[in-house]
Each structure stands twice: as C-alpha cells, then as structure tokens.
C-alpha positions in Angstrom: 0.0 0.3 0.0 2.9 2.5 1.0 4.5 1.5 -2.2 1.8 2.3 -4.3 1.7 5.5 -2.3 4.8 6.6 -3.3 4.5 5.8 -7.0 1.3 7.8 -6.9 2.8 10.7 -5.8 5.8 10.7 -8.1 3.5 9.9 -11.0 1.6 13.2 -10.1 4.8 15.6 -9.0 5.8 14.2 -12.5 2.7 15.3 -14.8 3.0 18.5 -12.6 6.3 19.4 -13.2 6.4 17.9 -16.9 2.9 20.6 -17.9 4.7 23.7 -17.3 4.1 27.3 -18.2 5.6 26.6 -21.9 4.2 23.4 -22.1 0.9 24.6 -24.2 -0.2 27.3 -26.1 -2.9 27.9 -23.4 -0.8 28.4 -20.5 1.9 30.6 -22.2 1.3 34.4 -21.8 0.2 36.0 -25.2 1.3 39.3 -26.3 -2.1 40.9 -26.0 -2.3 39.7 -22.0 1.3 41.2 -20.9 -0.7 44.7 -20.4 -2.5 43.1 -17.3 0.4 41.5 -16.0 2.0 45.1 -15.3 -0.8 46.9 -13.9 -0.2 49.0 -11.3 -2.9 46.8 -9.2 0.3 44.0 -9.6 3.6 45.9 -8.9 4.8 45.0 -5.1 6.2 49.0 -4.5 2.8 50.2 -5.4 1.2 51.0 -1.7 4.0 53.2 -0.4 3.1 52.7 3.4 3.0 49.0 3.4 6.8 49.4 1.7 7.7 51.1 4.5 6.3 49.4 7.2 8.2 46.4 5.8 11.1 48.1 6.1 11.0 49.2 9.3 9.9 45.4 9.6 13.1 44.3 8.6 14.9 46.6 10.2 13.6 45.6 13.3 14.1 42.0 13.2 17.9 42.3 11.0 19.3 45.5 12.4 20.1 46.5 9.1 18.8 49.9 7.0 18.1 49.5 3.3 19.7 46.9 1.3 16.1 45.3 -0.1 17.5 42.9 -3.0 20.6 42.4 -1.9 22.1 38.5 -0.7 23.1 38.9 3.2 21.7 39.5 6.6 21.8 42.2 8.9 25.3 41.2 10.7 27.6 43.3 8.1 29.5 40.5 7.1 29.2 40.7 3.6 
C-alpha cells in the first residue's frame, strides 16, 4: 500500500512538473495579455505605506537598513 502511495505521488509530481508554463499554448502568456500582468495593481511597490512598514519590520528584526534585493543578512559580514 505504501509503495503504491509513493508511486502515485511520484506520478503526480511528474505530471505537474512536466506540464510547465511553456508546455502548451493555452498556458503561455499571449502578447495582448502582457499589459494586464504589468498593471499597477500587480506591482509589489504600489503601496508606499506597506513598503515603509515592511522596511521598518526588516530593520527591527535584522538590525539593517536598506539593501532590499541584496543578499546577506543584518550582521554586516558581506
């Protein structure tokens, strides 16, 4: 029974990973859909207050300021 469960899990993972975004033309982003994906509502920096609050949280937890998008942590060892 356990072997069958592992086999089914492996089969499901193979099917899901094998059908990636470029697998079919139905899943691929069409040129006329790209404007929707670049809309203001989908931007991560659209809310200045939220960005400031997240920066404050990051500063409070890591004892580091700025440097978003840069690897490393707040210890100053980079």
